N, C-alpha and C positions, 0 to 999 in steps of 0.2 A: 873839839871845835865849840867853843864857851857861846859865842855871838849865833843869831839866827841865819838861816841860810833861805837864799832865794830859790827856788824851782820853778824850772820855765818847762813846759811838753808843746811839742809842735810837730810831732811826727805824722800828722796825717790831718784828718779835718776839724782839731778842735785845738783849740789855744787856751791853754791853762797855766795858772800861774799862782804861786804858794808860797807862803815864809813858815817854815819851821823850824823850833826851836829843840834840841834834844833836851832840854831842862824842863822847858814848859811845854812843850807838844806843838800843835799846829796853831799858828797864829793868825794864818787868814788864807783865805785861796778863793780864786775866780777861775771862772769859766766860760770860753764864748764858743759857742758851736756854729759850723758852718752847715747843718743840714739843709737850711732855707736855700743856701747858695747853691748846693749840689742837687737838690732836688728834682730841676727840670731836666736835670741829665741822666738822673736813675742812678749815678753812681759817684766817686769823687774825681774831680777833674783835678790833677796833681800841679799846673801853673796856675789854676783859679786859687787854689788851696795856699799856696806860698803868698799870693798877692794879699788874700787876706790875712794874714797871719801877720804879714808886715805891716798891714793898716792897725790890727786889734792888738798885739802883742805890748809897743811900749804903755799905750793908755792901760792895758790892763796890768802891768807892773806899777805904775803910779799908785793905781785904786787901792792894790792889794795891799804895798808900803803903808798907804794910809788906814786901811783897815786894821792891819796890824800893830799902827800907833808909832812906826820908828822912820827913821828917816834913810836913805841910800847909804849914808855912812854908817848906818849900825851895823851892817849886814858884816859876817864873817867870812861868807864865800858864796859862791853861787854855781848851782846845779843846773843841767841842762840836758834835754834829752839827743844823745849824739846816734842813736840807732836801735833797732832798724827802723827802717819807715821809709817815707818819701824823700827822695835825696831833697829836694828844693823848700820843702814845707823843713825839713831837718836843719838846714842852713841857716835860716832865720833864725830859729830859736839860737843855734849855735854861735851865730855870730854876735849876736845881743848878750848874750853871757859871756863870753870870751871878754866882749867889749867893754863890757860893765865889772868885770872882776878885774881886768888890767888898769880902768881909769881908778878903781878904788883898791888897786895894791891888794886883793884877795886870793886866795886860791879858788880855781874853778876845777868840776869833773864832770865830762860825759857820762852821763847816766845810759844804761842799757834799758830799753823801753820794758822790756817783759822782766828784768830784776825788779822796776818799780812795781809792775803790776803783781808780783810774786809776794812782794813785802808790804804790801797794801794795807793785808789783815792786820797785821804789826801795829799799824798807825794808831791803832785806837783800844788795841789789848795787849798791856804790859805784860801781860802773864803768857803770852805765845812766844815760844821760842823753839829753835829746833831742837832735835830731827823731827822731821814730818816729811809728808808726800803734799805735792802741791800739783794741782789742777789749774793750767793756765786754760782758759778757754774764752776765747774772743773771735772778731771777724775775722782776723789773719793768722792766729795761733790755735792749736788744741795741742797741749803737751802734758805730759806725765813727767815729774820731776822729783827728784828725791834729793831733800834738802838737809843735809847732816849739818851744816853751818850755813851763817852768811856770805855765800862765796864761795861755797864747797857744794855744787849742783851737779847731778846724775839725770840726764836723760833717760828716762825710762821707756816712754814711748812717744809717738807721733802722730799727726796725721798723714796718710800718704797722697791725699789730694785735698779737696776742701776742709775748709776749717767750718767748726759748728756752727758758729756764726754767720761764717759766709753760706753755709747751707741754709741757715734760717734766711736770709735777707733773698736767696737766689730763689728758693720756694715760694717766698711772698711773692716777690717778683712775677713768678708763673703765672700764680691765681690772681694777679691782678690788683693787688693791694700796693699803698704808697708806700714811697722810700722815706726813711728807710725801714725794711720789710719786716727785719727780725721781730722789734717790739710789738709791732703791728698782728703779727703772726701769732705771738704769744698771747698777747690779748682776746683776739679770737678764738684760739684754743682753749680758753675759758668756758667758752659758750658751746663747746663741743662736745659731741658725744663719746664717751670711751668706747673703745672695742668696736665701733660700725667700720672703722677701716685701721687696720692691722698693716704694719709695715715691719719689715725685717729688721733685728738690731745686728749691725753692720760690723764683722768682724769676732763677733763674741761667739760662735762655734768653733774657734780655734786657740790655739795658744797664742800667747802674745800681748803686747800693752799698746799697738799701735790701732790707729783708726782709720776709717775710709766713708767719707760720706756722699760721695758723689752717685753712688748706686743708689742710695736711699732718693735723693732727691730726683732720680729718674722716675723710681717707684710712684713717687708723689705724681710727676708729670702727667703718667700714663694715668692712673687712678682720677686725676681731675680731666682729661679730654675724655674720659669714657663715662663720665658723671654727668649728672643734668645740670651740673654747673649754678646750682641756686644757692643761697646764702647760708642756707643749713648745712649744705653737703661741704660747701667751705670752711666753715666751723669744725666738721667733724673730721676733715681730711686735715685742718690744722692738728686737732687736737691728737690724730694717729700720727702725724708726723713727729709733733712733741714730746710724746710719749716713746716714740724710737730712740730718738736723741738723747733723753732723759735716761733710759734704760742704759740705752750702750754706754755713757758716761759715768753711771753708776756701777755698772757693772767691770768697766775697766777700771775704775779707780779703787775698787775692794782688792781687784789683782793685785794694784800696784803696792796697796797698803800690804798685804802678802809678802810679794816680793820682797820689799823694801824692809820688812819687819818692824815696823811701825804702826802705832796707834791713831795717831794725829792728822789729820786732813787739813790743808784750806784751799780755799776754791778763790780765784781773781779772775780776771776778764769780763766784759761786756756781756758774756750769756749767764756769769755766774750771779748776774741780776734776777736770772729766772726765776719763779717762786716755786715751779713744781721741780726745779732741780733741788733748790736749797733743802726743799722738804724731805725729797728721797734721800740726798746724804746726809742729813739729820738721823733719819732713822736707820741708814746703814752703819753709820758710826756708832751709835748707841747703841747696837745689837752688839756690836763688837768690843764693845766697851771703851770707847775712844771718845774723840770729840772732830768737830768740824767748824774751822771758823772762815767767815766771809766778810770782806770790808762793807760797808755801808753801799747800798746802791748807788749813790754819788760817786763813789770812789770805785766801782766796778769798771766805768768808763774812763777813758784817757782822761786825766787830771793832772795838775801842776801837785796837787798835795803827794802824790805817792813819787813823784822824782824830787822833790825837795827832801823828803823823807830820807829815800835810798842814799841820795847824795850827801845827805849830813853824815849817815850813817859811816860812806867812804872818807869823807874829809877827814872825821874826827878819827879815822883810822890811820890819817896820815897818808892818804892816797889823793892824788890831784894830779891834773893834765896840764903838758907844757902850753905855752903860746898859740900854737896854731890852731888852726879853727878845723877841727877834723870831725867828719859823721862819717857813720857806716850804713848804708841803707840794707844789708844782710851783715849779721854778727851773731857767731856763735854763744852763747851765753857762758858754756863750757869754759870758756878762755878767761873768763872775769877772775881774776885774783883775789884769794879769801881775804878777809878783814884782817886775818890775825898772820899774813905774810909781809912781804918785803914793803916798807912804805917809800915813799918819794913820788916822784914821776911816773906814772906810767906807760908802757909803750904798750899801745891798743894796736900797732899794726897787724 
């Protein structure tokens, strides 16, 4: 695919658009967050999210194309998030993406949201190539995946209940922090005293690579209810909670590297922006003689750049979707075809 690709991300509460060129890299990207819209409800309201995507998407497409210095007819293809995510939100991006591709007579492809995250570190690191272990850690997912090639994925472990980002948000909410709570809790933890509150490292005392964070959330709730609930105590509890999450993720990452027989680790998803997690995994991989790679913080959260990039790779491999507008609120990444496989119209049923 020699011409630039337009990427559209509308899986949840962020409208992302980007233009990516395999020859020159990322040309432009723009992101609109709905945080202010949903803050009064303490969480994402799916119908409101869908309507806001309708309002914001086309202006963002025009803005991004202008910043890339190209016209709509310069595009060689369109990539959009087809799942997983909120069905109404997904349909907005898929409908616009498919209609634009049809009008321009260029191929379109529905991108797996988590594959976009998984490949985000490759956006700006040309030397990073499989095989590696990927930690996908966000508000909706916590997974360890062995990546042998792009499109060749093996799930090693995942959360059995709350995702790590979800645990951050829920723990912040129970301590009275504003929405979205995860970033506020991480900032608060910077002021906390390590060791004053010590919580368990869930499922690290048994074999396996799965996670569970709901019990940790309960421990924090009990500690908070029994405390004096002062600002100092809130910061100390936040630090104890964050240390437990970071230690648990690091422990499982080390096990996953050993189980897969790999030295390289990549980390993607919103929690991948956590500074303490980054430092811990840097130390871990250096000690093992390997390396860890992260996308820049702006590309840890949902964004159009990761969708444009993942879509460009698949379109260049000859994979594309038919004319129908299909989305998949639930979608197992293991069923994705490898890039070196059969080309042509994919069957995503």
